[in-house]
PyMOL commands that place a pseudoatom at each C-alpha (Angstrom):
pseudoatom trace, name=CA, resn=MET, resi=1, chain=A, elem=C, hetatm=0, pos=[-30.970, 0.995, 4.520]
pseudoatom trace, name=CA, resn=THR, resi=2, chain=A, elem=C, hetatm=0, pos=[-29.157, 2.612, 7.438]
pseudoatom trace, name=CA, resn=THR, resi=3, chain=A, elem=C, hetatm=0, pos=[-28.138, 6.234, 7.595]
pseudoatom trace, name=CA, resn=ALA, resi=4, chain=A, elem=C, hetatm=0, pos=[-24.454, 6.987, 7.982]
pseudoatom trace, name=CA, resn=ALA, resi=5, chain=A, elem=C, hetatm=0, pos=[-23.467, 8.236, 11.421]
pseudoatom trace, name=CA, resn=PRO, resi=6, chain=A, elem=C, hetatm=0, pos=[-21.892, 11.659, 11.652]
pseudoatom trace, name=CA, resn=VAL, resi=7, chain=A, elem=C, hetatm=0, pos=[-18.117, 11.839, 11.364]
pseudoatom trace, name=CA, resn=LEU, resi=8, chain=A, elem=C, hetatm=0, pos=[-15.883, 14.300, 13.212]
pseudoatom trace, name=CA, resn=ALA, resi=9, chain=A, elem=C, hetatm=0, pos=[-16.176, 16.968, 10.520]
pseudoatom trace, name=CA, resn=THR, resi=10, chain=A, elem=C, hetatm=0, pos=[-19.955, 16.666, 10.071]
pseudoatom trace, name=CA, resn=PRO, resi=11, chain=A, elem=C, hetatm=0, pos=[-20.881, 19.659, 12.270]
pseudoatom trace, name=CA, resn=LEU, resi=12, chain=A, elem=C, hetatm=0, pos=[-18.598, 21.875, 10.183]
pseudoatom trace, name=CA, resn=VAL, resi=13, chain=A, elem=C, hetatm=0, pos=[-18.990, 20.530, 6.649]
pseudoatom trace, name=CA, resn=SER, resi=14, chain=A, elem=C, hetatm=0, pos=[-22.760, 20.230, 6.908]
pseudoatom trace, name=CA, resn=ARG, resi=15, chain=A, elem=C, hetatm=0, pos=[-23.018, 24.022, 7.351]
pseudoatom trace, name=CA, resn=SER, resi=16, chain=A, elem=C, hetatm=0, pos=[-22.076, 24.824, 3.770]
pseudoatom trace, name=CA, resn=LYS, resi=17, chain=A, elem=C, hetatm=0, pos=[-20.370, 23.514, 0.675]
pseudoatom trace, name=CA, resn=ALA, resi=18, chain=A, elem=C, hetatm=0, pos=[-17.573, 25.999, 1.340]
pseudoatom trace, name=CA, resn=TRP, resi=19, chain=A, elem=C, hetatm=0, pos=[-16.648, 24.212, 4.574]
pseudoatom trace, name=CA, resn=ALA, resi=20, chain=A, elem=C, hetatm=0, pos=[-16.762, 20.860, 2.797]
pseudoatom trace, name=CA, resn=LEU, resi=21, chain=A, elem=C, hetatm=0, pos=[-14.386, 22.270, 0.169]
pseudoatom trace, name=CA, resn=VAL, resi=22, chain=A, elem=C, hetatm=0, pos=[-12.075, 23.538, 2.916]
pseudoatom trace, name=CA, resn=GLY, resi=23, chain=A, elem=C, hetatm=0, pos=[-12.000, 20.014, 4.383]
pseudoatom trace, name=CA, resn=VAL, resi=24, chain=A, elem=C, hetatm=0, pos=[-11.242, 18.393, 1.029]
pseudoatom trace, name=CA, resn=VAL, resi=25, chain=A, elem=C, hetatm=0, pos=[-8.513, 20.882, 0.109]
pseudoatom trace, name=CA, resn=GLY, resi=26, chain=A, elem=C, hetatm=0, pos=[-7.144, 20.833, 3.650]
pseudoatom trace, name=CA, resn=PHE, resi=27, chain=A, elem=C, hetatm=0, pos=[-6.681, 17.059, 3.715]
pseudoatom trace, name=CA, resn=ALA, resi=28, chain=A, elem=C, hetatm=0, pos=[-5.203, 17.062, 0.207]
pseudoatom trace, name=CA, resn=ALA, resi=29, chain=A, elem=C, hetatm=0, pos=[-2.696, 19.661, 1.440]
pseudoatom trace, name=CA, resn=LEU, resi=30, chain=A, elem=C, hetatm=0, pos=[-2.013, 17.659, 4.608]
pseudoatom trace, name=CA, resn=THR, resi=31, chain=A, elem=C, hetatm=0, pos=[-1.311, 14.583, 2.477]
pseudoatom trace, name=CA, resn=ALA, resi=32, chain=A, elem=C, hetatm=0, pos=[1.064, 16.614, 0.296]
pseudoatom trace, name=CA, resn=LEU, resi=33, chain=A, elem=C, hetatm=0, pos=[2.861, 17.916, 3.380]
pseudoatom trace, name=CA, resn=ALA, resi=34, chain=A, elem=C, hetatm=0, pos=[3.068, 14.435, 4.915]
pseudoatom trace, name=CA, resn=ALA, resi=35, chain=A, elem=C, hetatm=0, pos=[4.589, 13.155, 1.657]
pseudoatom trace, name=CA, resn=GLN, resi=36, chain=A, elem=C, hetatm=0, pos=[7.603, 15.392, 2.184]
pseudoatom trace, name=CA, resn=PHE, resi=37, chain=A, elem=C, hetatm=0, pos=[8.547, 13.666, 5.437]
pseudoatom trace, name=CA, resn=SER, resi=38, chain=A, elem=C, hetatm=0, pos=[10.094, 10.751, 3.620]
pseudoatom trace, name=CA, resn=PHE, resi=39, chain=A, elem=C, hetatm=0, pos=[13.093, 8.559, 3.081]
pseudoatom trace, name=CA, resn=LEU, resi=40, chain=A, elem=C, hetatm=0, pos=[13.634, 5.992, 0.366]
pseudoatom trace, name=CA, resn=ILE, resi=41, chain=A, elem=C, hetatm=0, pos=[13.746, 2.295, 1.093]
pseudoatom trace, name=CA, resn=PRO, resi=42, chain=A, elem=C, hetatm=0, pos=[15.994, 0.574, -1.462]
pseudoatom trace, name=CA, resn=PRO, resi=43, chain=A, elem=C, hetatm=0, pos=[16.029, -1.200, -3.818]
pseudoatom trace, name=CA, resn=ILE, resi=44, chain=A, elem=C, hetatm=0, pos=[12.699, -0.221, -5.395]
pseudoatom trace, name=CA, resn=GLU, resi=45, chain=A, elem=C, hetatm=0, pos=[12.569, 3.431, -4.395]
pseudoatom trace, name=CA, resn=VAL, resi=46, chain=A, elem=C, hetatm=0, pos=[9.278, 3.262, -2.500]
pseudoatom trace, name=CA, resn=PRO, resi=47, chain=A, elem=C, hetatm=0, pos=[9.612, 5.926, 0.185]
pseudoatom trace, name=CA, resn=PHE, resi=48, chain=A, elem=C, hetatm=0, pos=[8.493, 5.663, 3.755]
pseudoatom trace, name=CA, resn=THR, resi=49, chain=A, elem=C, hetatm=0, pos=[6.296, 8.707, 4.415]
pseudoatom trace, name=CA, resn=LEU, resi=50, chain=A, elem=C, hetatm=0, pos=[3.672, 9.974, 6.817]
pseudoatom trace, name=CA, resn=GLN, resi=51, chain=A, elem=C, hetatm=0, pos=[1.158, 10.081, 3.941]
pseudoatom trace, name=CA, resn=THR, resi=52, chain=A, elem=C, hetatm=0, pos=[-0.805, 7.023, 4.941]
pseudoatom trace, name=CA, resn=ALA, resi=53, chain=A, elem=C, hetatm=0, pos=[-1.718, 8.640, 8.259]
pseudoatom trace, name=CA, resn=ALA, resi=54, chain=A, elem=C, hetatm=0, pos=[-3.078, 11.704, 6.438]
pseudoatom trace, name=CA, resn=VAL, resi=55, chain=A, elem=C, hetatm=0, pos=[-4.902, 9.525, 3.912]
pseudoatom trace, name=CA, resn=LEU, resi=56, chain=A, elem=C, hetatm=0, pos=[-6.642, 7.418, 6.531]
pseudoatom trace, name=CA, resn=LEU, resi=57, chain=A, elem=C, hetatm=0, pos=[-7.431, 10.427, 8.713]
pseudoatom trace, name=CA, resn=SER, resi=58, chain=A, elem=C, hetatm=0, pos=[-9.051, 12.099, 5.714]
pseudoatom trace, name=CA, resn=GLY, resi=59, chain=A, elem=C, hetatm=0, pos=[-11.611, 9.302, 5.582]
pseudoatom trace, name=CA, resn=GLY, resi=60, chain=A, elem=C, hetatm=0, pos=[-11.936, 9.056, 9.338]
pseudoatom trace, name=CA, resn=VAL, resi=61, chain=A, elem=C, hetatm=0, pos=[-12.520, 12.769, 9.824]
pseudoatom trace, name=CA, resn=LEU, resi=62, chain=A, elem=C, hetatm=0, pos=[-14.356, 13.750, 6.620]
pseudoatom trace, name=CA, resn=GLY, resi=63, chain=A, elem=C, hetatm=0, pos=[-16.240, 10.530, 5.877]
pseudoatom trace, name=CA, resn=ALA, resi=64, chain=A, elem=C, hetatm=0, pos=[-16.202, 8.371, 2.763]
pseudoatom trace, name=CA, resn=ARG, resi=65, chain=A, elem=C, hetatm=0, pos=[-17.229, 10.803, 0.053]
pseudoatom trace, name=CA, resn=LEU, resi=66, chain=A, elem=C, hetatm=0, pos=[-15.211, 13.839, 1.161]
pseudoatom trace, name=CA, resn=GLY, resi=67, chain=A, elem=C, hetatm=0, pos=[-12.228, 11.754, 2.284]
pseudoatom trace, name=CA, resn=MET, resi=68, chain=A, elem=C, hetatm=0, pos=[-12.095, 10.110, -1.136]
pseudoatom trace, name=CA, resn=ALA, resi=69, chain=A, elem=C, hetatm=0, pos=[-12.468, 13.521, -2.809]
pseudoatom trace, name=CA, resn=SER, resi=70, chain=A, elem=C, hetatm=0, pos=[-9.495, 14.864, -0.840]
pseudoatom trace, name=CA, resn=GLN, resi=71, chain=A, elem=C, hetatm=0, pos=[-7.298, 12.024, -2.066]
pseudoatom trace, name=CA, resn=LEU, resi=72, chain=A, elem=C, hetatm=0, pos=[-8.576, 12.305, -5.634]
pseudoatom trace, name=CA, resn=LEU, resi=73, chain=A, elem=C, hetatm=0, pos=[-7.609, 15.974, -5.509]
pseudoatom trace, name=CA, resn=TYR, resi=74, chain=A, elem=C, hetatm=0, pos=[-4.170, 15.109, -4.131]
pseudoatom trace, name=CA, resn=VAL, resi=75, chain=A, elem=C, hetatm=0, pos=[-3.472, 12.449, -6.775]
pseudoatom trace, name=CA, resn=ALA, resi=76, chain=A, elem=C, hetatm=0, pos=[-4.861, 14.576, -9.626]
pseudoatom trace, name=CA, resn=ALA, resi=77, chain=A, elem=C, hetatm=0, pos=[-2.873, 17.661, -8.604]
pseudoatom trace, name=CA, resn=GLY, resi=78, chain=A, elem=C, hetatm=0, pos=[0.310, 15.597, -8.403]
pseudoatom trace, name=CA, resn=ALA, resi=79, chain=A, elem=C, hetatm=0, pos=[-0.399, 13.863, -11.713]
pseudoatom trace, name=CA, resn=PHE, resi=80, chain=A, elem=C, hetatm=0, pos=[-0.844, 17.265, -13.352]
pseudoatom trace, name=CA, resn=GLY, resi=81, chain=A, elem=C, hetatm=0, pos=[2.686, 18.129, -12.299]
pseudoatom trace, name=CA, resn=LEU, resi=82, chain=A, elem=C, hetatm=0, pos=[2.519, 19.840, -8.924]
pseudoatom trace, name=CA, resn=PRO, resi=83, chain=A, elem=C, hetatm=0, pos=[5.573, 18.636, -6.937]
pseudoatom trace, name=CA, resn=ILE, resi=84, chain=A, elem=C, hetatm=0, pos=[3.486, 17.264, -4.072]
pseudoatom trace, name=CA, resn=PHE, resi=85, chain=A, elem=C, hetatm=0, pos=[4.279, 13.566, -4.177]
pseudoatom trace, name=CA, resn=ALA, resi=86, chain=A, elem=C, hetatm=0, pos=[7.091, 12.154, -2.030]
pseudoatom trace, name=CA, resn=GLU, resi=87, chain=A, elem=C, hetatm=0, pos=[10.527, 13.575, -2.737]
pseudoatom trace, name=CA, resn=THR, resi=88, chain=A, elem=C, hetatm=0, pos=[8.814, 16.700, -4.214]
pseudoatom trace, name=CA, resn=ARG, resi=89, chain=A, elem=C, hetatm=0, pos=[7.945, 14.806, -7.357]
pseudoatom trace, name=CA, resn=GLY, resi=90, chain=A, elem=C, hetatm=0, pos=[4.980, 15.325, -9.630]
pseudoatom trace, name=CA, resn=GLY, resi=91, chain=A, elem=C, hetatm=0, pos=[3.668, 14.287, -13.020]
pseudoatom trace, name=CA, resn=VAL, resi=92, chain=A, elem=C, hetatm=0, pos=[1.814, 11.392, -14.505]
pseudoatom trace, name=CA, resn=ASP, resi=93, chain=A, elem=C, hetatm=0, pos=[5.049, 9.365, -14.717]
pseudoatom trace, name=CA, resn=VAL, resi=94, chain=A, elem=C, hetatm=0, pos=[4.923, 8.952, -10.937]
pseudoatom trace, name=CA, resn=LEU, resi=95, chain=A, elem=C, hetatm=0, pos=[1.672, 7.006, -11.385]
pseudoatom trace, name=CA, resn=ARG, resi=96, chain=A, elem=C, hetatm=0, pos=[3.521, 4.652, -13.751]
pseudoatom trace, name=CA, resn=GLY, resi=97, chain=A, elem=C, hetatm=0, pos=[6.377, 4.137, -11.306]
pseudoatom trace, name=CA, resn=PRO, resi=98, chain=A, elem=C, hetatm=0, pos=[6.918, 2.212, -8.086]
pseudoatom trace, name=CA, resn=THR, resi=99, chain=A, elem=C, hetatm=0, pos=[4.505, 4.350, -6.062]
pseudoatom trace, name=CA, resn=GLY, resi=100, chain=A, elem=C, hetatm=0, pos=[1.648, 4.555, -8.568]
pseudoatom trace, name=CA, resn=GLY, resi=101, chain=A, elem=C, hetatm=0, pos=[-0.375, 1.721, -7.082]
pseudoatom trace, name=CA, resn=TYR, resi=102, chain=A, elem=C, hetatm=0, pos=[-0.076, 3.160, -3.598]
pseudoatom trace, name=CA, resn=LEU, resi=103, chain=A, elem=C, hetatm=0, pos=[-1.368, 6.525, -4.820]
pseudoatom trace, name=CA, resn=ILE, resi=104, chain=A, elem=C, hetatm=0, pos=[-4.434, 4.868, -6.347]
pseudoatom trace, name=CA, resn=GLY, resi=105, chain=A, elem=C, hetatm=0, pos=[-4.825, 2.935, -3.100]
pseudoatom trace, name=CA, resn=PHE, resi=106, chain=A, elem=C, hetatm=0, pos=[-4.980, 6.233, -1.190]
pseudoatom trace, name=CA, resn=VAL, resi=107, chain=A, elem=C, hetatm=0, pos=[-8.267, 7.090, -2.888]
pseudoatom trace, name=CA, resn=ILE, resi=108, chain=A, elem=C, hetatm=0, pos=[-9.796, 3.683, -2.162]
pseudoatom trace, name=CA, resn=ALA, resi=109, chain=A, elem=C, hetatm=0, pos=[-8.500, 3.539, 1.419]
pseudoatom trace, name=CA, resn=ALA, resi=110, chain=A, elem=C, hetatm=0, pos=[-9.823, 7.019, 2.261]
pseudoatom trace, name=CA, resn=TYR, resi=111, chain=A, elem=C, hetatm=0, pos=[-13.263, 5.975, 1.018]
pseudoatom trace, name=CA, resn=PHE, resi=112, chain=A, elem=C, hetatm=0, pos=[-13.386, 2.718, 2.977]
pseudoatom trace, name=CA, resn=THR, resi=113, chain=A, elem=C, hetatm=0, pos=[-11.932, 4.246, 6.132]
pseudoatom trace, name=CA, resn=GLY, resi=114, chain=A, elem=C, hetatm=0, pos=[-14.604, 6.924, 5.825]
pseudoatom trace, name=CA, resn=ARG, resi=115, chain=A, elem=C, hetatm=0, pos=[-17.316, 4.277, 5.451]
pseudoatom trace, name=CA, resn=LEU, resi=116, chain=A, elem=C, hetatm=0, pos=[-16.062, 2.600, 8.611]
pseudoatom trace, name=CA, resn=ALA, resi=117, chain=A, elem=C, hetatm=0, pos=[-16.125, 5.959, 10.426]
pseudoatom trace, name=CA, resn=GLU, resi=118, chain=A, elem=C, hetatm=0, pos=[-19.680, 6.476, 9.194]
pseudoatom trace, name=CA, resn=GLY, resi=119, chain=A, elem=C, hetatm=0, pos=[-20.435, 3.116, 10.801]
pseudoatom trace, name=CA, resn=ARG, resi=120, chain=A, elem=C, hetatm=0, pos=[-19.090, 4.464, 14.132]
pseudoatom trace, name=CA, resn=HIS, resi=121, chain=A, elem=C, hetatm=0, pos=[-15.879, 2.409, 14.015]
pseudoatom trace, name=CA, resn=ASP, resi=122, chain=A, elem=C, hetatm=0, pos=[-13.898, 5.541, 14.862]
pseudoatom trace, name=CA, resn=ARG, resi=123, chain=A, elem=C, hetatm=0, pos=[-15.487, 5.936, 18.304]
pseudoatom trace, name=CA, resn=GLN, resi=124, chain=A, elem=C, hetatm=0, pos=[-13.593, 3.199, 20.190]
pseudoatom trace, name=CA, resn=VAL, resi=125, chain=A, elem=C, hetatm=0, pos=[-9.863, 2.483, 20.282]
pseudoatom trace, name=CA, resn=LEU, resi=126, chain=A, elem=C, hetatm=0, pos=[-9.985, -1.143, 19.124]
pseudoatom trace, name=CA, resn=SER, resi=127, chain=A, elem=C, hetatm=0, pos=[-12.453, -0.603, 16.271]
pseudoatom trace, name=CA, resn=GLY, resi=128, chain=A, elem=C, hetatm=0, pos=[-10.646, 2.595, 15.223]
pseudoatom trace, name=CA, resn=PHE, resi=129, chain=A, elem=C, hetatm=0, pos=[-7.352, 0.724, 15.162]
pseudoatom trace, name=CA, resn=ALA, resi=130, chain=A, elem=C, hetatm=0, pos=[-8.956, -2.040, 13.092]
pseudoatom trace, name=CA, resn=ALA, resi=131, chain=A, elem=C, hetatm=0, pos=[-10.457, 0.477, 10.651]
pseudoatom trace, name=CA, resn=PHE, resi=132, chain=A, elem=C, hetatm=0, pos=[-7.065, 2.045, 10.028]
pseudoatom trace, name=CA, resn=LEU, resi=133, chain=A, elem=C, hetatm=0, pos=[-5.437, -1.366, 9.616]
pseudoatom trace, name=CA, resn=ILE, resi=134, chain=A, elem=C, hetatm=0, pos=[-8.036, -2.216, 6.969]
pseudoatom trace, name=CA, resn=GLY, resi=135, chain=A, elem=C, hetatm=0, pos=[-7.283, 1.082, 5.232]
pseudoatom trace, name=CA, resn=SER, resi=136, chain=A, elem=C, hetatm=0, pos=[-3.553, 0.297, 5.318]
pseudoatom trace, name=CA, resn=LEU, resi=137, chain=A, elem=C, hetatm=0, pos=[-4.220, -3.159, 3.910]
pseudoatom trace, name=CA, resn=LEU, resi=138, chain=A, elem=C, hetatm=0, pos=[-6.111, -1.614, 0.978]
pseudoatom trace, name=CA, resn=ILE, resi=139, chain=A, elem=C, hetatm=0, pos=[-3.168, 0.689, 0.264]
pseudoatom trace, name=CA, resn=TYR, resi=140, chain=A, elem=C, hetatm=0, pos=[-0.861, -2.345, 0.313]
pseudoatom trace, name=CA, resn=VAL, resi=141, chain=A, elem=C, hetatm=0, pos=[-3.091, -4.305, -2.079]
pseudoatom trace, name=CA, resn=PHE, resi=142, chain=A, elem=C, hetatm=0, pos=[-3.022, -1.515, -4.653]
pseudoatom trace, name=CA, resn=GLY, resi=143, chain=A, elem=C, hetatm=0, pos=[0.678, -0.883, -4.000]
pseudoatom trace, name=CA, resn=VAL, resi=144, chain=A, elem=C, hetatm=0, pos=[1.538, -4.531, -4.668]
pseudoatom trace, name=CA, resn=ILE, resi=145, chain=A, elem=C, hetatm=0, pos=[-0.574, -4.540, -7.835]
pseudoatom trace, name=CA, resn=GLY, resi=146, chain=A, elem=C, hetatm=0, pos=[1.200, -1.375, -8.966]
pseudoatom trace, name=CA, resn=LEU, resi=147, chain=A, elem=C, hetatm=0, pos=[4.628, -2.893, -8.341]
pseudoatom trace, name=CA, resn=MET, resi=148, chain=A, elem=C, hetatm=0, pos=[3.655, -6.020, -10.242]
pseudoatom trace, name=CA, resn=VAL, resi=149, chain=A, elem=C, hetatm=0, pos=[2.313, -4.040, -13.220]
pseudoatom trace, name=CA, resn=ASN, resi=150, chain=A, elem=C, hetatm=0, pos=[4.706, -1.077, -13.297]
pseudoatom trace, name=CA, resn=LEU, resi=151, chain=A, elem=C, hetatm=0, pos=[7.923, -2.924, -12.390]
pseudoatom trace, name=CA, resn=ASP, resi=152, chain=A, elem=C, hetatm=0, pos=[7.015, -6.420, -13.621]
pseudoatom trace, name=CA, resn=MET, resi=153, chain=A, elem=C, hetatm=0, pos=[7.632, -7.902, -10.159]
pseudoatom trace, name=CA, resn=SER, resi=154, chain=A, elem=C, hetatm=0, pos=[6.369, -11.233, -8.907]
pseudoatom trace, name=CA, resn=ILE, resi=155, chain=A, elem=C, hetatm=0, pos=[3.767, -11.078, -6.161]
pseudoatom trace, name=CA, resn=GLY, resi=156, chain=A, elem=C, hetatm=0, pos=[6.311, -12.447, -3.669]
pseudoatom trace, name=CA, resn=ASN, resi=157, chain=A, elem=C, hetatm=0, pos=[8.895, -9.794, -4.485]
pseudoatom trace, name=CA, resn=ALA, resi=158, chain=A, elem=C, hetatm=0, pos=[6.257, -7.058, -4.504]
pseudoatom trace, name=CA, resn=ILE, resi=159, chain=A, elem=C, hetatm=0, pos=[5.104, -8.055, -1.019]
pseudoatom trace, name=CA, resn=ALA, resi=160, chain=A, elem=C, hetatm=0, pos=[8.649, -8.472, 0.286]
pseudoatom trace, name=CA, resn=GLN, resi=161, chain=A, elem=C, hetatm=0, pos=[9.763, -5.077, -0.998]
pseudoatom trace, name=CA, resn=GLY, resi=162, chain=A, elem=C, hetatm=0, pos=[6.541, -3.087, -1.006]
pseudoatom trace, name=CA, resn=VAL, resi=163, chain=A, elem=C, hetatm=0, pos=[4.778, -4.241, 2.150]
pseudoatom trace, name=CA, resn=VAL, resi=164, chain=A, elem=C, hetatm=0, pos=[7.104, -5.919, 4.656]
pseudoatom trace, name=CA, resn=PRO, resi=165, chain=A, elem=C, hetatm=0, pos=[9.381, -2.875, 5.286]
pseudoatom trace, name=CA, resn=PHE, resi=166, chain=A, elem=C, hetatm=0, pos=[6.337, -0.710, 6.082]
pseudoatom trace, name=CA, resn=VAL, resi=167, chain=A, elem=C, hetatm=0, pos=[4.160, -2.957, 8.250]
pseudoatom trace, name=CA, resn=PHE, resi=168, chain=A, elem=C, hetatm=0, pos=[5.625, -2.036, 11.644]
pseudoatom trace, name=CA, resn=TRP, resi=169, chain=A, elem=C, hetatm=0, pos=[5.316, 1.704, 11.021]
pseudoatom trace, name=CA, resn=ASP, resi=170, chain=A, elem=C, hetatm=0, pos=[1.836, 1.442, 9.555]
pseudoatom trace, name=CA, resn=VAL, resi=171, chain=A, elem=C, hetatm=0, pos=[0.669, -0.543, 12.575]
pseudoatom trace, name=CA, resn=LEU, resi=172, chain=A, elem=C, hetatm=0, pos=[2.010, 2.265, 14.782]
pseudoatom trace, name=CA, resn=LYS, resi=173, chain=A, elem=C, hetatm=0, pos=[0.214, 4.882, 12.648]
pseudoatom trace, name=CA, resn=ALA, resi=174, chain=A, elem=C, hetatm=0, pos=[-3.020, 2.861, 12.841]
pseudoatom trace, name=CA, resn=LEU, resi=175, chain=A, elem=C, hetatm=0, pos=[-2.674, 2.595, 16.599]
pseudoatom trace, name=CA, resn=ALA, resi=176, chain=A, elem=C, hetatm=0, pos=[-2.090, 6.346, 16.903]
pseudoatom trace, name=CA, resn=ALA, resi=177, chain=A, elem=C, hetatm=0, pos=[-5.200, 7.054, 14.834]
pseudoatom trace, name=CA, resn=GLY, resi=178, chain=A, elem=C, hetatm=0, pos=[-7.111, 4.484, 16.859]
pseudoatom trace, name=CA, resn=LEU, resi=179, chain=A, elem=C, hetatm=0, pos=[-6.242, 6.513, 19.946]
pseudoatom trace, name=CA, resn=VAL, resi=180, chain=A, elem=C, hetatm=0, pos=[-6.682, 10.018, 18.494]
pseudoatom trace, name=CA, resn=LEU, resi=181, chain=A, elem=C, hetatm=0, pos=[-10.120, 9.712, 16.871]
pseudoatom trace, name=CA, resn=PRO, resi=182, chain=A, elem=C, hetatm=0, pos=[-11.922, 8.245, 19.899]
pseudoatom trace, name=CA, resn=ALA, resi=183, chain=A, elem=C, hetatm=0, pos=[-10.234, 10.895, 22.085]
pseudoatom trace, name=CA, resn=ALA, resi=184, chain=A, elem=C, hetatm=0, pos=[-11.500, 13.600, 19.731]
pseudoatom trace, name=CA, resn=TRP, resi=185, chain=A, elem=C, hetatm=0, pos=[-15.013, 12.174, 20.001]
pseudoatom trace, name=CA, resn=ARG, resi=186, chain=A, elem=C, hetatm=0, pos=[-14.785, 12.147, 23.793]
pseudoatom trace, name=CA, resn=LEU, resi=187, chain=A, elem=C, hetatm=0, pos=[-13.629, 15.777, 23.798]
pseudoatom trace, name=CA, resn=GLY, resi=188, chain=A, elem=C, hetatm=0, pos=[-16.666, 16.585, 21.670]
pseudoatom trace, name=CA, resn=GLY, resi=189, chain=A, elem=C, hetatm=0, pos=[-18.928, 14.789, 24.134]
pseudoatom trace, name=CA, resn=ASP, resi=190, chain=A, elem=C, hetatm=0, pos=[-19.693, 11.645, 22.112]
pseudoatom trace, name=CA, resn=SER, resi=191, chain=A, elem=C, hetatm=0, pos=[-17.951, 8.320, 22.651]
pseudoatom trace, name=CA, resn=GLY, resi=192, chain=A, elem=C, hetatm=0, pos=[-20.259, 6.273, 20.543]
for i in range(1, 192): cmd.bond("trace and resi %d" % i, "trace and resi %d" % (i + 1))
show_as sticks, trace
zoom trace
């Protein structure tokens, strides 16, 4: 069994549980803030937001366990009614709506992106880009399932309306993350 490599936040969060909590709460707050930079894409009311970048960065920076915890906190706080989802919405009904599957996907994607970072895939541009694309794909899978279940859509319609309009922008976000994380490692003196 191999030991997970350090992630960007390891030097800070390994100092104390308080710093780990700051990282988890900080990325949950960043995701909530990123959700407010949104516009709706008709007809199904799935908004385009900057959330996915925050979600995937949470895993890439904090690692699997803490990245997932940050997104669990975000989803739970929104489900309990805090107006932190896109369009300043909150409540459990959001999880039953068009965006519910994506929100569940955030938790899964943060974990897997974190696992890839723990495997040093965040140290080089190409592997970092690929890690974030995989994370985006996981969000899409859960988003499509959510659209099929919550809106009774066919898989074709769910993909056409819940994936296709977002692919270009999510590729750009993955590329940006693929550039930023390796640069952060180089600034810290470790390129992998």
